[in-house]
C-alpha positions in Angstrom: -17.5 30.5 0.1 -16.6 28.4 3.3 -13.0 26.3 2.2 -14.4 23.8 4.0 -17.1 23.2 1.4 -14.5 22.8 -1.4 -15.1 19.4 -3.3 -12.1 16.9 -2.9 -11.3 17.1 -6.3 -10.7 20.7 -6.3 -8.8 20.4 -3.1 -6.6 18.0 -4.3 -5.9 19.7 -7.6 -5.0 23.1 -5.6 -2.6 20.6 -3.1 -0.8 19.5 -6.1 -0.6 22.7 -7.3 1.5 23.6 -4.5 3.3 20.2 -4.4 4.5 20.7 -8.0 5.5 24.6 -7.2 7.7 23.1 -4.2 9.3 20.4 -6.6 10.1 23.0 -9.1 11.7 25.2 -6.3 13.8 22.3 -5.3 14.6 21.3 -8.7 15.2 24.9 -9.4 17.9 24.8 -6.8 19.5 21.2 -8.1 19.6 22.9 -11.5 21.4 26.1 -10.1 23.7 23.8 -8.4 24.8 21.8 -11.4 25.1 25.1 -13.3 27.5 26.5 -10.8 29.8 23.2 -11.0 29.5 22.8 -14.7 32.5 24.0 -16.8 29.7 24.9 -19.6 27.4 26.5 -17.1 24.9 24.0 -17.9 22.5 21.6 -15.8 21.7 18.4 -17.0 18.9 18.4 -19.7 16.6 16.5 -17.7 17.1 18.4 -14.5 16.4 21.5 -16.5 13.2 19.7 -17.6 12.2 18.6 -14.2 12.8 22.1 -13.0 10.3 23.6 -16.2 7.8 21.2 -15.9 7.1 21.3 -12.5 6.8 25.0 -12.6 4.4 24.6 -15.8 2.2 21.8 -13.9 1.8 23.9 -11.0 -0.6 26.6 -12.4 -1.8 23.8 -14.7 -3.2 22.0 -11.7 -5.0 25.0 -10.8 -6.8 25.6 -13.8 -7.8 22.2 -13.3 -9.1 23.0 -9.9 -10.8 26.0 -11.4 -12.4 23.7 -14.0 -13.4 20.8 -11.7 -14.9 23.8 -9.3 -17.4 24.9 -12.2 -18.0 21.4 -13.5 -21.7 20.1 -13.5 -20.8 16.8 -13.4 -20.9 14.7 -10.3 -18.0 15.0 -7.9 -17.0 11.0 -8.2 -16.5 11.9 -12.3 -14.8 15.3 -11.4 -12.3 13.6 -9.1 -11.4 10.9 -11.6 -10.9 13.8 -14.4 -8.2 15.5 -11.7 -6.8 12.3 -10.9 -6.0 11.2 -14.1 -4.4 14.4 -15.0 -2.4 14.8 -11.5 -1.2 10.9 -12.1 0.3 12.0 -15.3 1.6 15.2 -14.2 3.3 13.6 -11.5 4.6 10.5 -13.5 6.1 12.8 -16.1 8.3 14.9 -13.4 9.0 11.9 -11.5 10.7 10.4 -15.0 12.4 13.5 -15.5 13.8 13.8 -12.0 15.1 10.1 -12.6 16.7 10.9 -15.6 18.1 13.9 -14.4 19.3 12.0 -11.1 20.6 9.2 -13.3 21.9 11.2 -16.3 21.4 8.2 -18.5 20.0 10.5 -21.4 19.1 13.3 -22.9 16.4 12.3 -25.2 14.4 9.6 -23.2 12.7 8.8 -26.7 16.1 7.7 -28.2 16.5 3.9 -29.0 17.3 1.8 -27.0 15.2 3.6 -24.2 17.5 3.9 -20.9 16.6 4.2 -17.3 19.9 3.7 -15.8 21.5 0.8 -16.7 18.5 -0.9 -18.3 17.1 -0.7 -21.2 13.2 -0.8 -21.4 11.4 -2.2 -24.4 10.2 -0.1 -26.9 6.7 -0.7 -26.3 6.9 0.5 -23.0 7.7 4.2 -23.8 5.1 4.2 -26.6 2.3 2.9 -24.1 2.9 5.1 -21.7 2.8 8.2 -23.9 -0.5 6.7 -25.5 -1.8 6.6 -22.0 -0.7 9.8 -21.4 -2.3 11.5 -24.3 -5.5 9.8 -24.2 -5.8 10.4 -20.2 -4.8 13.9 -20.2 -6.8 15.0 -23.2 -9.8 13.1 -22.1 -9.7 13.9 -18.6 -9.2 17.9 -19.4 -11.6 17.9 -22.4 -14.5 16.4 -19.7 -13.5 18.9 -17.3 -13.2 21.7 -19.7 -17.1 20.5 -21.0 -18.7 20.2 -17.5 -17.3 23.7 -16.5 -18.7 25.4 -19.9 -22.0 23.8 -19.4 -21.5 25.0 -15.9 -20.7 28.4 -16.3 -23.3 28.8 -19.0 -25.9 28.1 -16.2 -24.9 30.8 -14.1 
């Protein structure tokens, strides 16, 4: 297959897989630095989470790329499904990096919700989590269904 013929949805998922892997490596350096400079030999909780989640979202994005590749849906719909997943993966990693940088909490769900020196309204995190769950599950289900139909046609 000619690489130039990959759909944008597939290409974006592959590129973001690489970005998430790279962020995982960078946060791994940050994690190591904190471990080596800590009396307890531990990194901040959210630095560790940012590192692990980045490394987990890298292969997840490749799976999303494969599902989009085999999906029977129109490219526009596949692209929407992929972008929803990539948005929420990126949003999650960014929030973990921010909490790790600010060292403001070890549990973002603990009330009052903290972001640096600011307290966030309860509805904000609840709404974000509801949108994340619906978005990721719905978009992935759409790609999975499209891939199942597509693979059954082969």
